[in-house]
C-alpha positions as CSV (number, residue, x, y, z in Angstrom):
1,M,22.3,32.5,-20.9
2,K,24.5,29.8,-19.5
3,I,23.9,28.0,-22.5
4,F,24.6,30.6,-25.1
5,N,27.7,31.2,-23.3
6,I,28.8,27.9,-23.5
7,I,27.7,28.0,-27.5
8,K,30.1,31.3,-27.6
9,V,32.9,29.5,-26.0
10,F,32.4,26.2,-28.3
11,L,32.3,28.3,-31.0
12,K,35.6,30.3,-30.2
13,S,37.6,26.9,-30.6
14,S,38.6,26.4,-34.1
15,A,38.8,22.2,-33.8
16,L,35.2,22.2,-32.2
17,R,34.1,24.7,-34.9
18,A,35.0,22.7,-37.6
19,L,33.7,19.2,-35.5
20,L,30.1,21.2,-35.8
21,S,30.2,22.0,-39.3
22,L,31.5,18.6,-40.1
23,L,28.8,17.3,-38.4
24,L,26.2,19.2,-39.9
25,V,27.2,18.5,-43.6
26,F,27.0,15.1,-42.3
27,V,23.6,15.7,-40.8
28,I,22.6,16.9,-44.2
29,G,24.1,14.4,-46.3
30,L,21.5,12.1,-44.5
31,I,18.7,14.2,-45.0
32,F,19.1,14.5,-48.6
33,N,19.8,10.6,-48.7
34,A,16.8,9.6,-51.0
35,D,18.6,7.1,-52.3
36,G,20.6,5.3,-49.6
37,S,24.1,5.6,-51.2
38,F,25.4,8.0,-48.7
39,L,25.2,5.2,-46.4
40,K,27.1,2.9,-48.4
41,W,31.2,2.8,-47.8
42,D,31.2,3.3,-51.5
43,T,30.0,6.6,-51.2
44,H,33.2,7.8,-48.3
45,R,35.5,5.8,-50.3
46,D,35.0,8.1,-53.6
47,M,34.7,11.0,-51.7
48,L,38.1,10.5,-50.1
49,R,39.4,9.7,-53.7
50,Q,37.7,12.4,-55.2
51,V,39.2,15.2,-52.4
52,S,42.7,13.5,-52.0
53,V,44.5,15.8,-54.8
54,F,42.5,18.9,-53.1
55,G,43.9,17.4,-49.8
56,I,47.6,17.0,-50.8
57,L,47.5,20.8,-52.6
58,A,45.6,22.0,-48.7
59,C,49.0,20.0,-47.4
60,G,51.1,22.7,-49.0
61,M,48.8,25.7,-48.0
62,T,48.7,24.6,-44.8
63,F,52.3,25.6,-44.2
64,V,52.0,28.5,-46.2
65,I,48.9,30.1,-44.3
66,I,50.3,29.3,-41.0
67,S,53.5,31.2,-42.3
68,G,51.4,34.8,-42.8
69,G,50.9,34.0,-46.6
70,I,49.0,33.0,-49.6
71,D,49.7,30.8,-52.3
72,L,47.4,31.3,-55.7
73,S,49.9,29.3,-58.1
74,V,49.3,25.7,-56.7
75,G,46.5,25.3,-59.2
76,S,48.8,25.8,-62.2
77,I,51.6,24.5,-60.4
78,L,49.6,21.0,-60.6
79,G,48.6,21.1,-64.2
80,F,52.3,22.0,-65.3
81,S,53.8,19.1,-62.9
82,A,50.5,16.8,-64.9
83,V,51.8,18.0,-68.1
84,I,55.7,16.9,-67.1
85,F,54.5,13.7,-65.6
86,S,52.7,12.3,-68.6
87,L,55.3,14.0,-71.0
88,F,58.0,11.8,-69.8
89,A,56.2,9.0,-68.5
90,I,53.9,8.4,-71.6
91,Q,55.3,10.2,-74.8
92,L,59.3,9.9,-73.6
93,G,58.9,6.5,-71.6
94,W,61.0,7.4,-69.1
95,S,61.4,5.0,-66.1
96,P,58.4,5.9,-63.4
97,V,61.6,6.9,-60.9
98,T,63.3,9.5,-63.0
99,T,59.9,11.0,-64.2
100,I,58.3,11.0,-60.5
101,I,61.8,12.7,-59.0
102,L,61.8,15.1,-61.8
103,T,58.6,16.3,-61.7
104,L,58.5,16.5,-57.6
105,I,62.1,18.7,-58.2
106,L,60.3,21.1,-60.8
107,G,57.8,21.4,-58.9
108,T,59.5,22.3,-56.0
109,I,61.8,24.5,-57.9
110,A,58.3,26.6,-58.8
111,G,57.4,27.1,-55.2
112,S,61.1,28.1,-53.9
113,I,61.3,31.1,-57.0
114,S,57.9,32.4,-55.6
115,G,59.3,31.9,-52.0
116,F,62.6,33.7,-53.3
117,F,60.6,37.0,-54.7
118,I,58.4,37.1,-51.1
119,S,61.5,36.8,-48.9
120,K,64.1,38.5,-50.4
121,L,62.6,41.2,-52.7
122,K,59.4,41.8,-50.3
123,I,56.8,41.1,-52.9
124,Q,53.7,40.7,-51.6
125,S,53.1,37.0,-51.6
126,F,49.7,37.2,-53.6
127,I,51.3,39.3,-56.2
128,A,54.1,36.7,-56.5
129,T,52.3,33.8,-56.6
130,L,49.7,35.2,-59.0
131,A,52.9,36.0,-61.2
132,M,53.8,32.5,-60.6
133,M,50.4,31.2,-61.6
134,V,50.5,32.6,-64.9
135,F,53.9,31.8,-65.6
136,A,53.1,28.2,-64.3
137,R,49.8,27.7,-66.4
138,G,52.0,29.3,-69.8
139,M,54.4,26.8,-69.3
140,A,51.9,23.9,-69.1
141,K,50.5,25.0,-72.4
142,L,54.0,25.8,-73.7
143,V,55.6,22.0,-73.0
144,S,52.2,20.1,-73.9
145,G,51.6,22.4,-77.4
146,G,48.2,23.4,-75.7
147,Q,46.9,19.7,-75.8
148,K,46.4,16.9,-73.4
149,I,49.3,14.7,-73.3
150,S,47.7,11.0,-73.3
151,T,48.2,8.0,-74.8
152,A,47.3,8.9,-78.0
153,V,50.1,10.4,-79.8
154,Q,50.2,12.6,-82.8
155,L,52.4,11.7,-85.5
156,P,54.1,14.1,-88.4
157,D,51.9,13.0,-90.7
158,G,48.9,13.9,-88.5
159,T,47.6,10.0,-87.5
160,Y,47.5,9.0,-84.1
161,Q,49.8,6.1,-82.7
162,Y,48.2,4.7,-79.4
163,V,51.0,3.6,-76.8
164,D,50.4,1.6,-73.6
165,I,49.6,3.3,-70.5
166,P,52.7,3.1,-68.0
167,P,52.1,0.8,-64.6
168,I,52.6,3.8,-62.7
169,Y,49.3,5.0,-64.1
170,D,48.0,1.8,-62.9
171,I,49.2,1.9,-59.5
172,L,48.6,5.4,-58.5
173,S,45.2,5.0,-59.9
174,A,44.5,1.8,-58.0
175,K,42.2,0.6,-55.1
176,V,44.0,-1.4,-52.6
177,L,43.0,-3.6,-49.3
178,G,39.7,-5.0,-51.2
179,E,39.5,-2.3,-53.5
180,N,38.3,-0.5,-50.3
181,V,40.9,2.5,-50.2
182,A,42.3,4.1,-53.1
183,V,46.1,4.9,-53.6
184,V,45.7,8.4,-53.7
185,T,44.0,8.5,-50.4
186,I,47.3,6.6,-48.6
187,I,49.2,9.2,-50.3
188,L,46.9,11.8,-49.0
189,F,47.2,10.5,-45.4
190,V,51.0,10.0,-45.7
191,C,51.4,13.6,-46.7
192,I,49.4,14.7,-43.7
193,L,51.9,12.7,-41.5
194,F,54.6,14.2,-42.7
195,C,53.2,17.5,-42.2
196,W,52.2,16.6,-38.7
197,V,55.9,15.3,-38.2
198,V,57.6,18.2,-39.5
199,L,55.2,21.2,-38.3
200,S,54.9,20.1,-34.5
201,K,58.2,17.8,-34.0
202,T,60.9,19.9,-35.7
203,R,62.8,23.8,-35.5
204,F,61.7,24.1,-39.0
205,G,58.2,23.6,-37.9
206,R,58.3,26.4,-35.0
207,H,59.8,28.5,-37.1
208,V,56.9,28.7,-39.2
209,Y,54.9,29.4,-36.3
210,A,57.2,32.1,-35.5
211,V,57.3,33.7,-38.9
212,G,53.4,33.6,-39.1
213,G,52.6,35.2,-35.9
214,N,55.4,38.3,-36.0
215,E,57.7,38.1,-39.2
216,E,60.0,40.9,-37.4
217,A,59.7,39.6,-34.0
218,A,61.0,36.0,-35.7
219,R,63.8,37.7,-37.1
220,F,65.1,39.5,-34.2
221,A,65.0,36.6,-32.3
222,G,67.4,34.7,-34.6
223,V,64.8,33.0,-36.9
224,P,66.2,32.4,-40.5
225,V,62.9,34.3,-41.8
226,N,64.1,34.3,-45.5
227,S,65.1,30.6,-45.4
228,T,62.2,29.7,-43.9
229,L,59.8,31.2,-46.8
230,I,61.7,29.9,-49.4
231,S,61.4,26.3,-47.7
232,V,57.7,27.0,-47.0
233,Y,56.7,27.7,-50.5
234,A,59.0,25.0,-51.6
235,L,57.2,22.4,-49.5
236,S,53.9,24.4,-51.3
237,G,55.4,23.5,-54.8
238,L,56.5,19.5,-53.7
239,F,53.0,19.1,-52.8
240,C,51.7,20.8,-56.1
241,A,54.0,18.4,-57.4
242,I,52.5,14.8,-55.9
243,A,48.8,16.2,-56.5
244,G,50.1,16.8,-60.1
245,I,50.9,13.1,-60.6
246,C,48.1,12.0,-58.8
247,Q,45.4,14.0,-61.2
248,A,47.6,12.7,-64.4
249,A,47.7,9.2,-63.1
250,Q,44.1,9.0,-62.0
251,E,42.8,10.9,-65.4
252,L,45.3,9.0,-67.7
253,Q,46.4,12.5,-69.3
254,G,48.5,15.4,-68.4
255,D,46.0,18.0,-69.3
256,P,47.5,21.9,-69.2
257,E,44.3,23.3,-68.1
258,A,44.0,20.9,-64.9
259,G,43.8,22.7,-61.7
260,S,42.2,25.8,-62.5
261,T,40.6,27.3,-59.0
262,Y,42.3,24.4,-57.2
263,E,43.9,27.2,-55.7
264,L,40.2,27.8,-54.2
265,S,39.5,24.4,-53.2
266,A,43.0,24.7,-51.1
267,I,42.7,27.5,-49.3
268,A,38.9,26.7,-48.9
269,I,39.9,23.3,-46.9
270,V,42.5,25.6,-44.4
271,V,39.9,27.8,-43.6
272,I,37.2,26.1,-42.9
273,G,39.2,23.9,-41.4
274,G,39.9,26.6,-38.6
275,T,43.7,27.6,-39.5
276,S,44.0,31.7,-38.8
277,L,44.2,33.1,-42.0
278,K,46.2,35.9,-39.7
279,G,49.2,33.3,-39.6
280,G,51.2,32.1,-36.4
281,S,48.5,29.6,-35.6
282,G,46.7,26.4,-37.2
283,S,47.5,22.8,-37.4
284,I,47.3,19.6,-40.0
285,W,44.7,18.0,-38.3
286,L,42.8,21.3,-38.5
287,T,43.4,20.8,-42.1
288,L,42.2,17.3,-42.2
289,L,39.0,18.4,-40.8
290,G,38.8,21.0,-43.8
291,I,39.0,18.4,-46.2
292,L,36.7,15.9,-44.9
293,I,34.0,18.7,-44.9
294,I,34.7,20.2,-48.3
295,G,34.9,16.6,-49.4
296,Y,31.4,15.5,-47.9
297,L,30.0,19.0,-49.2
298,E,31.2,18.3,-52.8
299,K,30.0,14.9,-52.5
300,I,26.8,15.6,-51.3
301,L,26.1,17.8,-53.9
302,S,26.8,15.5,-56.6
303,I,24.6,13.1,-55.7
304,N,21.8,15.6,-55.6
305,A,23.2,16.4,-59.4
306,V,24.1,20.1,-58.1
307,G,25.8,22.5,-61.3
308,E,29.9,22.9,-60.9
309,E,28.8,26.8,-61.0
310,T,26.6,26.1,-57.7
311,R,29.3,24.4,-56.3
312,L,31.9,27.5,-56.9
313,M,29.6,29.7,-55.3
314,L,28.8,27.6,-52.5
315,T,32.6,27.4,-52.1
316,G,33.1,31.3,-51.9
317,A,30.5,31.7,-49.7
318,I,31.6,29.3,-47.4
319,I,34.9,30.8,-47.4
320,I,33.7,34.0,-46.6
321,S,31.6,32.6,-43.7
322,A,34.7,31.2,-42.2
323,V,36.7,33.8,-42.5
324,L,34.0,36.3,-40.8
325,F,33.9,33.8,-38.0
326,Q,38.1,34.4,-37.3
327,I,37.5,38.1,-37.8
328,K,34.6,38.3,-35.2
329,K,35.8,35.9,-33.2
330,I,32.1,34.7,-32.1
């Protein structure tokens, strides 16, 4: 009975539960390790690189979920950002700085629009971001003409002219420190540190927790609820733009379909890490644990040649399990 009580207390802690889940996934990786690749550093480096885009999206999703909302538009804004970045960097040849700034601004604006509808017009976050999901995907297809924007530029006569890959693509898709760490992974950890500072060291971070805990109580306490919510979704849009830039650089193209179902992965990462869907609690470090859990799980499934459809079903099952843990408070 005493052991059962210890386990029960252990599982009530979000951080300990996430650590236990990460350990379990790691053990599974060691068990299903027929070729020995799971123990190689290259496997862990590639896992971090592959999960980095999802992790960057999850950084923004952490703010949203702590504030008591949900953002279904992150995948579409990522796709739109990837198209915008590739359009100006590859086809129009704009400078990297100008292109990056423009992409970040547009992503932030897209998120701000959702925040405006949620805070000012009192539309549920699910509905507002669902509308933005459809709108942003449509914009991505409109801007790109429904085609991938790559180094092959179609001329009026139907032939193709190939342009050089902009240096910024090589930089963002490179590996550094003796090719042991991908640049996109460094960007992910910079985003995580930024989120930690904002959530734990600033007044705005305290406002985010207050709004998620009890919006009306926060309003009575003098918290600027509307501006806080707009800023939260603006930050989510900003991280979507960063993720879109990284995605475009890794794929060497802007795909209007990029980011499809990514909102599922971003939500899964945050929830599996232990941040409550009810809002008002959680941290970016819990999200980091979620990133590692999903990253290793995806890598293990990939190593063992498990199909994408099975991975999606498994991700959905994991989300349900994580939510049940939160509701039942085992």
